[in-house]
C-alpha positions in Angstrom: 0.0 0.3 0.1 1.4 3.2 -0.9 2.4 5.9 2.0 -0.3 8.1 3.0 2.3 11.0 2.9 2.5 10.5 -1.0 -1.1 10.6 -1.6 -0.6 14.4 0.5 1.7 15.4 -1.8 0.2 14.3 -4.7 -3.2 16.1 -3.8 -1.1 19.4 -2.8 0.4 19.6 -5.8 -1.9 18.7 -8.4 -4.5 20.5 -10.3 -8.2 19.9 -10.4 -9.5 18.1 -13.1 -12.5 19.4 -14.2 -15.5 16.9 -13.7 -18.1 16.5 -16.4 -20.6 16.4 -13.7 -20.2 17.2 -9.7 -23.3 15.2 -8.7 -23.4 11.6 -9.2 -26.7 9.4 -8.7 -26.9 5.9 -9.2 -29.0 2.9 -8.6 -27.9 -0.1 -7.3 -29.7 -3.2 -8.9 -29.7 -5.5 -6.3 -31.5 -6.4 -2.8 -30.3 -7.2 0.5 -29.2 -9.2 2.7 -25.5 -8.5 1.4 -23.4 -11.1 -0.1 -20.0 -11.1 -2.1 -21.7 -11.3 -5.3 -23.8 -8.1 -4.5 -20.9 -6.5 -3.1 -19.0 -7.1 -6.1 -22.1 -5.2 -7.8 -21.6 -2.3 -5.9 -18.0 -1.9 -6.7 -19.0 -2.1 -10.3 -21.7 0.2 -10.2 -19.9 3.0 -7.8 -17.1 3.1 -10.1 -18.7 3.1 -13.7 -21.0 5.9 -12.1 -17.7 7.9 -11.1 -15.9 7.5 -14.4 -19.1 8.7 -16.0 -18.8 11.7 -13.9 -15.0 12.4 -14.7 -15.2 11.9 -18.3 -18.8 11.6 -19.8 -20.3 9.2 -21.8 -23.2 6.7 -21.7 -22.7 3.7 -19.7 -23.8 0.2 -21.4 -26.8 -1.1 -21.7 -26.7 -4.4 -19.0 -29.9 -5.9 -20.8 -28.1 -6.8 -23.7 -27.0 -10.3 -24.5 -23.4 -11.1 -23.4 -22.0 -11.7 -26.9 -22.7 -8.1 -27.4 -19.5 -5.9 -28.0 -19.9 -2.7 -25.5 -17.8 -0.9 -23.6 -18.5 0.6 -20.1 -18.8 4.1 -21.3 -19.2 5.5 -24.5 -18.6 9.0 -25.7 -19.8 9.6 -29.4 -18.7 13.2 -29.7 -15.5 12.6 -28.3 -14.8 9.1 -30.2 -13.8 7.2 -27.1 -14.1 4.3 -24.9 -13.8 3.5 -21.5 -13.2 0.4 -19.6 -13.6 0.7 -15.7 -11.9 -1.3 -13.2 -11.1 -1.1 -9.4 -9.2 -3.3 -6.8 -8.4 -3.1 -3.5 -4.6 -2.3 -2.4 -3.4 -5.6 -2.7 -5.5 -6.9 -5.3 -4.0 -7.1 -8.8 -6.0 -6.1 -12.2 -7.0 -9.0 -14.4 -7.3 -8.3 -18.1 -8.7 -11.2 -19.1 -8.1 -12.4 -23.2 -11.9 -12.3 -24.0 -12.4 -8.3 -23.0 -8.9 -7.8 -24.6 -10.3 -9.2 -27.9 -13.4 -7.5 -27.6 -11.4 -4.4 -27.3 -9.1 -5.3 -30.2 -12.5 -5.4 -32.5 -13.5 -2.3 -31.5 -10.2 -0.7 -32.1 -10.2 -1.7 -35.7 -14.5 -1.4 -36.6 -15.8 1.7 -37.9 -19.0 1.0 -36.0 -20.5 2.5 -34.0 -17.0 4.9 -33.9 -14.5 5.3 -36.3 -10.6 5.4 -35.4 -11.8 5.8 -31.3 -9.7 6.3 -28.5 -10.3 3.5 -25.9 -9.1 4.0 -22.3 -9.0 1.6 -18.8 -9.6 3.8 -15.9 -8.5 1.5 -12.9 -9.6 2.4 -9.5 -8.0 1.9 -6.2 -9.7 1.7 -3.2 -7.9 1.6 0.6 -9.1 -1.9 2.2 -8.2 -5.5 1.7 -11.0 -7.6 1.7 -14.0 -5.5 1.5 -16.7 -7.6 1.6 -15.6 -8.6 5.5 -15.5 -4.8 6.2 -18.8 -4.1 5.1 -20.9 -7.3 5.5 -23.1 -5.8 8.0 -23.3 -2.5 6.0 -26.4 -1.2 4.0 -26.4 -0.1 0.2 -25.8 3.2 0.9 -23.2 2.8 3.8 -21.2 0.7 1.5 -21.4 4.0 -0.9 -20.1 6.3 1.5 -17.7 3.7 2.9 -16.3 4.0 -1.5 -16.4 7.8 -1.1 -14.1 8.1 1.2 -12.0 4.9 0.4 -10.8 5.5 -2.6 -7.2 6.4 -3.2 -6.5 7.0 -6.4 -7.1 6.5 -10.2 -5.0 5.5 -13.2 -6.2 5.6 -16.9 -4.1 4.1 -19.3 -4.8 4.0 -23.4 -5.6 1.1 -25.0 -2.0 0.4 -26.8 -0.6 0.1 -23.5 -3.2 -2.4 -22.1 -2.8 -4.4 -25.4 1.3 -4.1 -25.5 1.1 -5.6 -21.5 -1.2 -8.3 -22.4 0.6 -9.7 -25.6 4.1 -8.8 -24.2 4.3 -8.2 -20.3 5.2 -11.5 -18.8 8.3 -11.6 -21.2 9.6 -7.8 -20.2 8.5 -7.9 -16.6 8.1 -9.8 -13.4 5.5 -7.3 -12.8 3.2 -8.9 -15.3 1.8 -12.8 -15.2 0.1 -15.0 -17.8 -2.7 -17.6 -16.1 -3.6 -20.0 -18.7 -5.4 -22.9 -17.0 -8.0 -24.9 -17.9 -10.1 -24.3 -15.2 -10.4 -20.5 -15.6 -10.3 -18.4 -18.5 -7.0 -17.0 -19.7 -5.9 -13.5 -18.4 -2.6 -11.5 -17.9 -2.5 -10.3 -14.1 -1.6 -6.4 -13.6 0.3 -6.7 -10.7 -0.3 -4.2 -7.5 3.1 -3.1 -7.9 2.7 -2.2 -11.6 -0.6 -0.5 -10.3 1.3 1.5 -7.9 4.3 2.5 -10.4 2.0 3.4 -13.2 0.2 5.8 -10.6 3.8 7.2 -8.9 6.2 7.0 -11.8 4.5 6.4 -14.7 7.8 7.4 -17.4 9.2 4.3 -15.5 6.6 2.1 -15.9 6.6 2.4 -19.5 10.3 2.2 -19.9 9.9 -1.1 -17.8 7.7 -2.7 -20.7 9.7 -0.9 -23.2 8.0 1.8 -24.5 9.3 5.3 -25.1 7.5 7.9 -22.6 8.1 10.6 -25.6 5.0 8.5 -27.1 3.0 9.8 -24.6 1.5 12.5 -22.7 1.3 12.3 -18.5 -1.0 14.5 -16.6 -1.0 14.3 -12.8 -4.0 15.5 -11.7 -7.1 15.0 -8.7 -10.9 14.8 -8.2 -12.6 18.3 -7.2 -13.5 19.0 -3.7 -17.4 19.5 -4.9 -18.2 15.8 -6.1 -20.8 13.6 -4.5 -22.0 10.2 -5.4 -25.4 9.6 -4.2 -25.3 12.9 -1.8 -22.2 11.4 0.0 -19.2 14.0 -0.5 -16.4 12.7 -2.4 -13.5 12.8 -0.7 -10.4 14.0 -3.1 -8.1 11.7 -4.5 -5.1 11.7 -7.2 -5.1 10.6 -10.7 -2.4 9.9 -13.1 -3.7 9.8 -16.7 -1.9 8.6 -19.5 -2.4 9.3 -23.4 -0.7 7.7 -26.5 0.2 10.6 -28.6 -1.5 10.8 -32.3 1.4 9.5 -34.2 1.8 6.5 -31.7 -1.6 6.1 -31.7 -2.2 5.8 -35.7 0.8 3.5 -35.3 -0.8 1.3 -32.9 -3.6 0.8 -35.0 -1.5 0.3 -38.4 0.2 -3.0 -36.2 -3.3 -4.1 -35.6 -4.4 -4.0 -39.1 -1.2 -5.6 -40.2 -1.7 -8.5 -37.9 -5.2 -9.0 -38.6 -4.0 -9.4 -42.5 -1.2 -11.8 -41.3 -3.9 -14.1 -39.8 -5.8 -14.3 -43.2 -4.6 -17.6 -44.9 -5.3 -16.7 -48.6 
């Protein structure tokens, strides 16, 4: 877990990222009594709502079939898709093969957005074993708990996510592959990798043999005037990484070349 003094220093010296919405309200689609899957659903709904407030966009239709390709957030005007993830302070982020394949198809598709920008927003909350901490809480109490205990966020472009998914386990011990008959294959984005991208993104990029000059890095923070379901959101710092236009186009060209090589005729 990161030193609280580092978080405080980042908050002190960072500029505010102006949110698209200051007040957020969402309904949790669940019933009591609490259980682990329901807590996970609150986490999902909370952080998708929070990402929507910060970046804008439309949330996905959860009533659609699982086979449909739809990101967590879609912003048609800005030609942007956002995948939202969250994890406790000792938990890794899992990049599932099926999910990476979904965004791979969207990156090359002309519909509904041509040449989209795709980002993964990763939120870190400051607790281990959240189900144990909130097992006796009401739904609104869990939401309040998250407004107080969200530590920081990292935003990464799909070009970085894809590069790590394809090569990370061969480049750095911060990333591992898990392929078993019992579970879907994933690339594990470790806790240390999560922290490194937040604290020292330039080093994190170099660690996987990417050039920081191909990216724009912003260190910012949330506004003091945000609230979720009427609970004040405690400020937390953000690290945002965006691939520059030239690198982004090179990435798309690379994906197109890979796709062409897959065709056997």
